[in-house]
C-alpha positions as protocol buffer text, in pm:
chain_id: "A"
residue {
  index: 1
  type: MET
  ca { x: -294 y: 5597 z: -1413 }
}
residue {
  index: 2
  type: SER
  ca { x: -662 y: 5518 z: -1464 }
}
residue {
  index: 3
  type: ASP
  ca { x: -943 y: 5286 z: -1372 }
}
residue {
  index: 4
  type: VAL
  ca { x: -888 y: 5128 z: -1714 }
}
residue {
  index: 5
  type: TYR
  ca { x: -1009 y: 4786 z: -1611 }
}
residue {
  index: 6
  type: TYR
  ca { x: -1352 y: 4895 z: -1480 }
}
residue {
  index: 7
  type: GLU
  ca { x: -1543 y: 4816 z: -1798 }
}
residue {
  index: 8
  type: LYS
  ca { x: -1899 y: 4855 z: -1669 }
}
residue {
  index: 9
  type: PRO
  ca { x: -1904 y: 5024 z: -1327 }
}
residue {
  index: 10
  type: VAL
  ca { x: -2254 y: 5085 z: -1188 }
}
residue {
  index: 11
  type: LEU
  ca { x: -2377 y: 5208 z: -854 }
}
residue {
  index: 12
  type: LEU
  ca { x: -2438 y: 4922 z: -613 }
}
residue {
  index: 13
  type: ASP
  ca { x: -2815 y: 4900 z: -574 }
}
residue {
  index: 14
  type: ARG
  ca { x: -2978 y: 4716 z: -284 }
}
residue {
  index: 15
  type: GLU
  ca { x: -3273 y: 4608 z: -502 }
}
residue {
  index: 16
  type: LYS
  ca { x: -3108 y: 4558 z: -839 }
}
residue {
  index: 17
  type: HIS
  ca { x: -2819 y: 4358 z: -693 }
}
residue {
  index: 18
  type: ARG
  ca { x: -3017 y: 4183 z: -418 }
}
residue {
  index: 19
  type: LYS
  ca { x: -2941 y: 3833 z: -550 }
}
residue {
  index: 20
  type: ARG
  ca { x: -2600 y: 3900 z: -696 }
}
residue {
  index: 21
  type: ARG
  ca { x: -2299 y: 3709 z: -567 }
}
residue {
  index: 22
  type: VAL
  ca { x: -1928 y: 3773 z: -605 }
}
residue {
  index: 23
  type: LYS
  ca { x: -1686 y: 3487 z: -653 }
}
residue {
  index: 24
  type: PRO
  ca { x: -1343 y: 3600 z: -532 }
}
residue {
  index: 25
  type: SER
  ca { x: -1071 y: 3544 z: -789 }
}
residue {
  index: 26
  type: THR
  ca { x: -693 y: 3534 z: -784 }
}
residue {
  index: 27
  type: ASN
  ca { x: -682 y: 3609 z: -1157 }
}
residue {
  index: 28
  type: PHE
  ca { x: -549 y: 3958 z: -1224 }
}
residue {
  index: 29
  type: GLY
  ca { x: -599 y: 3950 z: -1600 }
}
residue {
  index: 30
  type: PHE
  ca { x: -828 y: 4253 z: -1567 }
}
residue {
  index: 31
  type: ALA
  ca { x: -523 y: 4468 z: -1477 }
}
residue {
  index: 32
  type: ARG
  ca { x: -308 y: 4348 z: -1766 }
}
residue {
  index: 33
  type: LYS
  ca { x: -328 y: 4684 z: -1947 }
}
residue {
  index: 34
  type: ALA
  ca { x: -248 y: 4907 z: -1648 }
}
residue {
  index: 35
  type: ASN
  ca { x: 113 y: 5022 z: -1685 }
}
residue {
  index: 36
  type: SER
  ca { x: 96 y: 5229 z: -1364 }
}
residue {
  index: 37
  type: LEU
  ca { x: -134 y: 5240 z: -1061 }
}
residue {
  index: 38
  type: PHE
  ca { x: -197 y: 5479 z: -775 }
}
residue {
  index: 39
  type: VAL
  ca { x: -22 y: 5375 z: -455 }
}
residue {
  index: 40
  type: ALA
  ca { x: -111 y: 5519 z: -115 }
}
residue {
  index: 41
  type: ALA
  ca { x: 152 y: 5649 z: 125 }
}
residue {
  index: 42
  type: ALA
  ca { x: 66 y: 5368 z: 367 }
}
residue {
  index: 43
  type: GLU
  ca { x: 173 y: 5119 z: 99 }
}
residue {
  index: 44
  type: PHE
  ca { x: 520 y: 5266 z: 44 }
}
residue {
  index: 45
  type: PRO
  ca { x: 696 y: 5039 z: 301 }
}
residue {
  index: 46
  type: GLU
  ca { x: 602 y: 4730 z: 97 }
}
residue {
  index: 47
  type: ALA
  ca { x: 573 y: 4877 z: -252 }
}
residue {
  index: 48
  type: TYR
  ca { x: 916 y: 5042 z: -263 }
}
residue {
  index: 49
  type: LYS
  ca { x: 1089 y: 4705 z: -221 }
}
residue {
  index: 50
  type: GLU
  ca { x: 991 y: 4587 z: -569 }
}
residue {
  index: 51
  type: TYR
  ca { x: 832 y: 4872 z: -768 }
}
residue {
  index: 52
  type: ALA
  ca { x: 954 y: 5211 z: -882 }
}
residue {
  index: 53
  type: ILE
  ca { x: 737 y: 5473 z: -710 }
}
residue {
  index: 54
  type: VAL
  ca { x: 715 y: 5798 z: -906 }
}
residue {
  index: 55
  type: PHE
  ca { x: 479 y: 6093 z: -911 }
}
residue {
  index: 56
  type: THR
  ca { x: 250 y: 6204 z: -1189 }
}
residue {
  index: 57
  type: ARG
  ca { x: -12 y: 6472 z: -1239 }
}
residue {
  index: 58
  type: GLY
  ca { x: -366 y: 6338 z: -1251 }
}
residue {
  index: 59
  type: GLY
  ca { x: -652 y: 6460 z: -1466 }
}
residue {
  index: 60
  type: ASN
  ca { x: -756 y: 6701 z: -1190 }
}
residue {
  index: 61
  type: GLY
  ca { x: -410 y: 6859 z: -1191 }
}
residue {
  index: 62
  type: LYS
  ca { x: -311 y: 6715 z: -855 }
}
residue {
  index: 63
  type: VAL
  ca { x: 12 y: 6522 z: -805 }
}
residue {
  index: 64
  type: VAL
  ca { x: -23 y: 6156 z: -703 }
}
residue {
  index: 65
  type: PRO
  ca { x: 226 y: 5872 z: -650 }
}
residue {
  index: 66
  type: VAL
  ca { x: 208 y: 5567 z: -874 }
}
residue {
  index: 67
  type: VAL
  ca { x: 393 y: 5238 z: -903 }
}
residue {
  index: 68
  type: MET
  ca { x: 543 y: 5178 z: -1246 }
}
residue {
  index: 69
  type: LEU
  ca { x: 429 y: 4842 z: -1385 }
}
residue {
  index: 70
  type: GLY
  ca { x: 543 y: 4878 z: -1746 }
}
residue {
  index: 71
  type: LEU
  ca { x: 743 y: 5091 z: -1987 }
}
residue {
  index: 72
  type: ARG
  ca { x: 490 y: 5083 z: -2268 }
}
residue {
  index: 73
  type: ALA
  ca { x: 130 y: 5206 z: -2276 }
}
residue {
  index: 74
  type: ARG
  ca { x: -130 y: 4948 z: -2174 }
}
residue {
  index: 75
  type: GLU
  ca { x: 127 y: 4690 z: -2063 }
}
residue {
  index: 76
  type: ASN
  ca { x: 157 y: 4550 z: -1711 }
}
residue {
  index: 77
  type: LEU
  ca { x: 474 y: 4345 z: -1677 }
}
residue {
  index: 78
  type: TYR
  ca { x: 362 y: 4211 z: -1339 }
}
residue {
  index: 79
  type: VAL
  ca { x: 67 y: 4012 z: -1476 }
}
residue {
  index: 80
  type: ASN
  ca { x: 163 y: 3696 z: -1664 }
}
residue {
  index: 81
  type: GLU
  ca { x: -29 y: 3504 z: -1931 }
}
residue {
  index: 82
  type: ALA
  ca { x: -210 y: 3297 z: -1666 }
}
residue {
  index: 83
  type: GLY
  ca { x: -334 y: 3613 z: -1494 }
}
residue {
  index: 84
  type: ASP
  ca { x: -103 y: 3571 z: -1194 }
}
residue {
  index: 85
  type: TRP
  ca { x: 39 y: 3879 z: -1021 }
}
residue {
  index: 86
  type: THR
  ca { x: 411 y: 3806 z: -1020 }
}
residue {
  index: 87
  type: GLY
  ca { x: 505 y: 4068 z: -761 }
}
residue {
  index: 88
  type: ARG
  ca { x: 500 y: 3982 z: -392 }
}
residue {
  index: 89
  type: TYR
  ca { x: 295 y: 4290 z: -300 }
}
residue {
  index: 90
  type: VAL
  ca { x: -36 y: 4356 z: -478 }
}
residue {
  index: 91
  type: PRO
  ca { x: -136 y: 4726 z: -465 }
}
residue {
  index: 92
  type: ALA
  ca { x: -462 y: 4810 z: -285 }
}
residue {
  index: 93
  type: PHE
  ca { x: -577 y: 4980 z: -607 }
}
residue {
  index: 94
  type: VAL
  ca { x: -601 y: 4631 z: -755 }
}
residue {
  index: 95
  type: ARG
  ca { x: -722 y: 4447 z: -445 }
}
residue {
  index: 96
  type: ARG
  ca { x: -1039 y: 4657 z: -417 }
}
residue {
  index: 97
  type: TYR
  ca { x: -1166 y: 4526 z: -753 }
}
residue {
  index: 98
  type: PRO
  ca { x: -1453 y: 4472 z: -852 }
}
residue {
  index: 99
  type: PHE
  ca { x: -1563 y: 4747 z: -611 }
}
residue {
  index: 100
  type: VAL
  ca { x: -1473 y: 5115 z: -636 }
}
residue {
  index: 101
  type: LEU
  ca { x: -1585 y: 5445 z: -486 }
}
residue {
  index: 102
  type: ALA
  ca { x: -1705 y: 5710 z: -729 }
}
residue {
  index: 103
  type: GLN
  ca { x: -1791 y: 6077 z: -686 }
}
residue {
  index: 104
  type: LEU
  ca { x: -2165 y: 6125 z: -726 }
}
residue {
  index: 105
  type: PRO
  ca { x: -2266 y: 6421 z: -948 }
}
residue {
  index: 106
  type: GLY
  ca { x: -2357 y: 6724 z: -741 }
}
residue {
  index: 107
  type: GLN
  ca { x: -2298 y: 6543 z: -411 }
}
residue {
  index: 108
  type: ALA
  ca { x: -2021 y: 6542 z: -155 }
}
residue {
  index: 109
  type: ALA
  ca { x: -2079 y: 6177 z: -73 }
}
residue {
  index: 110
  type: MET
  ca { x: -1901 y: 5896 z: -256 }
}
residue {
  index: 111
  type: GLY
  ca { x: -2103 y: 5614 z: -410 }
}
residue {
  index: 112
  type: VAL
  ca { x: -2007 y: 5246 z: -404 }
}
residue {
  index: 113
  type: CYS
  ca { x: -1985 y: 5095 z: -752 }
}
residue {
  index: 114
  type: ILE
  ca { x: -1932 y: 4743 z: -877 }
}
residue {
  index: 115
  type: ASP
  ca { x: -1802 y: 4637 z: -1217 }
}
residue {
  index: 116
  type: GLU
  ca { x: -2082 y: 4438 z: -1379 }
}
residue {
  index: 117
  type: ALA
  ca { x: -1831 y: 4311 z: -1635 }
}
residue {
  index: 118
  type: TYR
  ca { x: -1647 y: 4122 z: -1361 }
}
residue {
  index: 119
  type: PRO
  ca { x: -1664 y: 3752 z: -1464 }
}
residue {
  index: 120
  type: GLY
  ca { x: -1701 y: 3639 z: -1101 }
}
residue {
  index: 121
  type: LEU
  ca { x: -2040 y: 3810 z: -1069 }
}
residue {
  index: 122
  type: SER
  ca { x: -2342 y: 3577 z: -1080 }
}
residue {
  index: 123
  type: ASP
  ca { x: -2670 y: 3482 z: -911 }
}
residue {
  index: 124
  type: THR
  ca { x: -2552 y: 3137 z: -806 }
}
residue {
  index: 125
  type: ASP
  ca { x: -2183 y: 3119 z: -713 }
}
residue {
  index: 126
  type: GLY
  ca { x: -1975 y: 3314 z: -466 }
}
residue {
  index: 127
  type: GLU
  ca { x: -2033 y: 3541 z: -168 }
}
residue {
  index: 128
  type: ALA
  ca { x: -2373 y: 3710 z: -134 }
}
residue {
  index: 129
  type: LEU
  ca { x: -2378 y: 4090 z: -128 }
}
residue {
  index: 130
  type: PHE
  ca { x: -2708 y: 4120 z: 59 }
}
residue {
  index: 131
  type: ASP
  ca { x: -2894 y: 3894 z: 296 }
}
residue {
  index: 132
  type: ASP
  ca { x: -3260 y: 3788 z: 266 }
}
residue {
  index: 133
  type: LYS
  ca { x: -3374 y: 4110 z: 431 }
}
residue {
  index: 134
  type: GLY
  ca { x: -3165 y: 4330 z: 202 }
}
residue {
  index: 135
  type: GLY
  ca { x: -2901 y: 4402 z: 463 }
}
residue {
  index: 136
  type: ASP
  ca { x: -2527 y: 4403 z: 397 }
}
residue {
  index: 137
  type: THR
  ca { x: -2359 y: 4065 z: 436 }
}
residue {
  index: 138
  type: PRO
  ca { x: -2026 y: 4041 z: 625 }
}
residue {
  index: 139
  type: PHE
  ca { x: -1858 y: 3998 z: 286 }
}
residue {
  index: 140
  type: LEU
  ca { x: -1998 y: 4328 z: 156 }
}
residue {
  index: 141
  type: GLN
  ca { x: -1926 y: 4504 z: 486 }
}
residue {
  index: 142
  type: ASN
  ca { x: -1562 y: 4397 z: 466 }
}
residue {
  index: 143
  type: ALA
  ca { x: -1546 y: 4537 z: 111 }
}
residue {
  index: 144
  type: LEU
  ca { x: -1704 y: 4865 z: 225 }
}
residue {
  index: 145
  type: ASP
  ca { x: -1461 y: 4891 z: 518 }
}
residue {
  index: 146
  type: PHE
  ca { x: -1170 y: 4838 z: 279 }
}
residue {
  index: 147
  type: LEU
  ca { x: -1301 y: 5109 z: 44 }
}
residue {
  index: 148
  type: GLY
  ca { x: -1344 y: 5348 z: 335 }
}
residue {
  index: 149
  type: GLN
  ca { x: -991 y: 5288 z: 457 }
}
residue {
  index: 150
  type: TYR
  ca { x: -861 y: 5322 z: 101 }
}
residue {
  index: 151
  type: GLN
  ca { x: -1034 y: 5660 z: 63 }
}
residue {
  index: 152
  type: ARG
  ca { x: -890 y: 5788 z: 391 }
}
residue {
  index: 153
  type: GLU
  ca { x: -542 y: 5684 z: 282 }
}
residue {
  index: 154
  type: TYR
  ca { x: -599 y: 5847 z: -57 }
}
residue {
  index: 155
  type: LEU
  ca { x: -675 y: 6181 z: 109 }
}
residue {
  index: 156
  type: ARG
  ca { x: -374 y: 6148 z: 341 }
}
residue {
  index: 157
  type: THR
  ca { x: -154 y: 6073 z: 40 }
}
residue {
  index: 158
  type: GLU
  ca { x: -298 y: 6371 z: -148 }
}
residue {
  index: 159
  type: SER
  ca { x: -196 y: 6593 z: 144 }
}
residue {
  index: 160
  type: PHE
  ca { x: 157 y: 6446 z: 143 }
}
residue {
  index: 161
  type: CYS
  ca { x: 195 y: 6511 z: -230 }
}
residue {
  index: 162
  type: LYS
  ca { x: 80 y: 6872 z: -189 }
}
residue {
  index: 163
  type: ARG
  ca { x: 344 y: 6930 z: 81 }
}
residue {
  index: 164
  type: VAL
  ca { x: 614 y: 6784 z: -144 }
}
residue {
  index: 165
  type: GLU
  ca { x: 501 y: 6998 z: -437 }
}
residue {
  index: 166
  type: ASP
  ca { x: 465 y: 7315 z: -227 }
}
residue {
  index: 167
  type: ALA
  ca { x: 819 y: 7262 z: -99 }
}
residue {
  index: 168
  type: GLY
  ca { x: 937 y: 7275 z: -461 }
}
residue {
  index: 169
  type: LEU
  ca { x: 1094 y: 6930 z: -446 }
}
residue {
  index: 170
  type: LEU
  ca { x: 958 y: 6777 z: -766 }
}
residue {
  index: 171
  type: MET
  ca { x: 1133 y: 6774 z: -1100 }
}
residue {
  index: 172
  type: GLU
  ca { x: 1040 y: 6612 z: -1429 }
}
residue {
  index: 173
  type: MET
  ca { x: 1231 y: 6302 z: -1532 }
}
residue {
  index: 174
  type: ASN
  ca { x: 1227 y: 6108 z: -1857 }
}
residue {
  index: 175
  type: ALA
  ca { x: 1330 y: 5745 z: -1809 }
}
residue {
  index: 176
  type: ARG
  ca { x: 1511 y: 5581 z: -2100 }
}
residue {
  index: 177
  type: ALA
  ca { x: 1599 y: 5214 z: -2125 }
}
residue {
  index: 178
  type: ASP
  ca { x: 1833 y: 5080 z: -2395 }
}
residue {
  index: 179
  type: LEU
  ca { x: 1816 y: 4703 z: -2447 }
}
residue {
  index: 180
  type: VAL
  ca { x: 2109 y: 4506 z: -2582 }
}
residue {
  index: 181
  type: ASP
  ca { x: 1902 y: 4404 z: -2885 }
}
residue {
  index: 182
  type: GLY
  ca { x: 1876 y: 4766 z: -2994 }
}
residue {
  index: 183
  type: ARG
  ca { x: 1530 y: 4848 z: -2865 }
}
residue {
  index: 184
  type: THR
  ca { x: 1482 y: 5173 z: -2672 }
}
residue {
  index: 185
  type: PHE
  ca { x: 1199 y: 5257 z: -2435 }
}
residue {
  index: 186
  type: THR
  ca { x: 1129 y: 5607 z: -2307 }
}
residue {
  index: 187
  type: VAL
  ca { x: 880 y: 5700 z: -2037 }
}
residue {
  index: 188
  type: ALA
  ca { x: 816 y: 6074 z: -2028 }
}
residue {
  index: 189
  type: SER
  ca { x: 666 y: 6321 z: -1782 }
}
residue {
  index: 190
  type: LEU
  ca { x: 749 y: 6137 z: -1463 }
}
residue {
  index: 191
  type: LEU
  ca { x: 796 y: 6348 z: -1152 }
}
residue {
  index: 192
  type: VAL
  ca { x: 1060 y: 6261 z: -893 }
}
residue {
  index: 193
  type: VAL
  ca { x: 1205 y: 6433 z: -589 }
}
residue {
  index: 194
  type: ASP
  ca { x: 1514 y: 6641 z: -667 }
}
residue {
  index: 195
  type: GLU
  ca { x: 1772 y: 6532 z: -409 }
}
residue {
  index: 196
  type: LYS
  ca { x: 1966 y: 6860 z: -436 }
}
residue {
  index: 197
  type: LYS
  ca { x: 1653 y: 7060 z: -352 }
}
residue {
  index: 198
  type: LEU
  ca { x: 1576 y: 6818 z: -70 }
}
residue {
  index: 199
  type: MET
  ca { x: 1922 y: 6876 z: 82 }
}
residue {
  index: 200
  type: ALA
  ca { x: 1876 y: 7252 z: 52 }
}
residue {
  index: 201
  type: LEU
  ca { x: 1548 y: 7266 z: 244 }
}
residue {
  index: 202
  type: PRO
  ca { x: 1537 y: 7489 z: 554 }
}
residue {
  index: 203
  type: ASP
  ca { x: 1588 y: 7303 z: 881 }
}
residue {
  index: 204
  type: ALA
  ca { x: 1235 y: 7383 z: 999 }
}
residue {
  index: 205
  type: THR
  ca { x: 1084 y: 7228 z: 687 }
}
residue {
  index: 206
  type: VAL
  ca { x: 1299 y: 6916 z: 720 }
}
residue {
  index: 207
  type: LEU
  ca { x: 1202 y: 6878 z: 1086 }
}
residue {
  index: 208
  type: SER
  ca { x: 834 y: 6916 z: 997 }
}
residue {
  index: 209
  type: LEU
  ca { x: 859 y: 6650 z: 725 }
}
residue {
  index: 210
  type: PHE
  ca { x: 1045 y: 6424 z: 967 }
}
residue {
  index: 211
  type: ARG
  ca { x: 788 y: 6463 z: 1246 }
}
residue {
  index: 212
  type: THR
  ca { x: 499 y: 6370 z: 1014 }
}
residue {
  index: 213
  type: GLY
  ca { x: 683 y: 6068 z: 874 }
}
residue {
  index: 214
  type: GLU
  ca { x: 678 y: 6223 z: 528 }
}
residue {
  index: 215
  type: LEU
  ca { x: 1055 y: 6249 z: 504 }
}
residue {
  index: 216
  type: HIS
  ca { x: 1066 y: 5870 z: 533 }
}
residue {
  index: 217
  type: LEU
  ca { x: 813 y: 5846 z: 249 }
}
residue {
  index: 218
  type: VAL
  ca { x: 1042 y: 6062 z: 35 }
}
residue {
  index: 219
  type: SER
  ca { x: 1338 y: 5837 z: 120 }
}
residue {
  index: 220
  type: MET
  ca { x: 1145 y: 5524 z: 18 }
}
residue {
  index: 221
  type: HIS
  ca { x: 1042 y: 5693 z: -308 }
}
residue {
  index: 222
  type: LEU
  ca { x: 1405 y: 5773 z: -391 }
}
residue {
  index: 223
  type: ALA
  ca { x: 1524 y: 5425 z: -296 }
}
residue {
  index: 224
  type: SER
  ca { x: 1255 y: 5267 z: -514 }
}
residue {
  index: 225
  type: LEU
  ca { x: 1378 y: 5430 z: -836 }
}
residue {
  index: 226
  type: SER
  ca { x: 1641 y: 5160 z: -878 }
}
residue {
  index: 227
  type: ASN
  ca { x: 1351 y: 4921 z: -946 }
}
residue {
  index: 228
  type: MET
  ca { x: 1317 y: 5078 z: -1291 }
}
residue {
  index: 229
  type: LYS
  ca { x: 1582 y: 4825 z: -1387 }
}
residue {
  index: 230
  type: VAL
  ca { x: 1339 y: 4546 z: -1293 }
}
residue {
  index: 231
  type: LEU
  ca { x: 1106 y: 4664 z: -1571 }
}
residue {
  index: 232
  type: VAL
  ca { x: 1394 y: 4667 z: -1818 }
}
residue {
  index: 233
  type: ASP
  ca { x: 1492 y: 4316 z: -1715 }
}
residue {
  index: 234
  type: LYS
  ca { x: 1133 y: 4195 z: -1752 }
}
residue {
  index: 235
  type: ILE
  ca { x: 1106 y: 4333 z: -2105 }
}
residue {
  index: 236
  type: ALA
  ca { x: 1445 y: 4189 z: -2199 }
}
residue {
  index: 237
  type: ALA
  ca { x: 1333 y: 3847 z: -2076 }
}
residue {
  index: 238
  type: MET
  ca { x: 1013 y: 3848 z: -2279 }
}
residue {
  index: 239
  type: ALA
  ca { x: 1018 y: 3593 z: -2558 }
}
residue {
  index: 240
  type: ALA
  ca { x: 901 y: 3803 z: -2851 }
}
residue {
  index: 241
  type: PRO
  ca { x: 1011 y: 3836 z: -3213 }
}
residue {
  index: 242
  type: LEU
  ca { x: 1279 y: 4102 z: -3223 }
}
residue {
  index: 243
  type: GLN
  ca { x: 1396 y: 4330 z: -3498 }
}
residue {
  index: 244
  type: PRO
  ca { x: 1768 y: 4311 z: -3576 }
}
residue {
  index: 245
  type: ALA
  ca { x: 1971 y: 4554 z: -3374 }
}
residue {
  index: 246
  type: PRO
  ca { x: 2078 y: 4861 z: -3575 }
}
residue {
  index: 247
  type: LYS
  ca { x: 2434 y: 4857 z: -3708 }
}
residue {
  index: 248
  type: PRO
  ca { x: 2679 y: 5080 z: -3520 }
}
């Protein structure tokens, strides 16, 4: 998981970006190389219906949940050639683009950044970021509200993941897909909840997870794993030159 598609993120500046406008786009070509994306706990009820939700360890060592979008590096099977997102639910990680919050060096506060490489950024077309007096426009305020809500959900999700990890529920899983044409795909270092360890939890721990709604999150995670087959089916359906299958 990474912010791979933010090519030129810069801090949003009230003076520098005073005349800049953002033209909303339904083209998701920018996310074509993201084979997994962070998904917040609040998104599980929609995401688990069509994506496999697994856990992975981020660069800071903390465990986070992600939706699997591909079986190969830098390949998103949910973005087609036209740039359409083919899934019904679009993760918030994608919907916040071209804005993103970034940790400012030496500060506790988060800074709002915008990707200057976003093709919908111009001085003439789209929604204004600032008004004539330099104040935030309703468009920008909506974007800031979304980022704020996203950050709150991120922290809540981080807390959920820590409880799952502290309870000793996670185990490493390597997913392997064998296609009928002989190709094999392996995704390593995924973390999933061990159902045997879940069943062996003390009653008090189970009750605590139930009361916080986190047991339901675990259930949705486990139910979502069957969607790994969706990725296999998508690869199998891709019209690409294939190597002959190996002889038995």
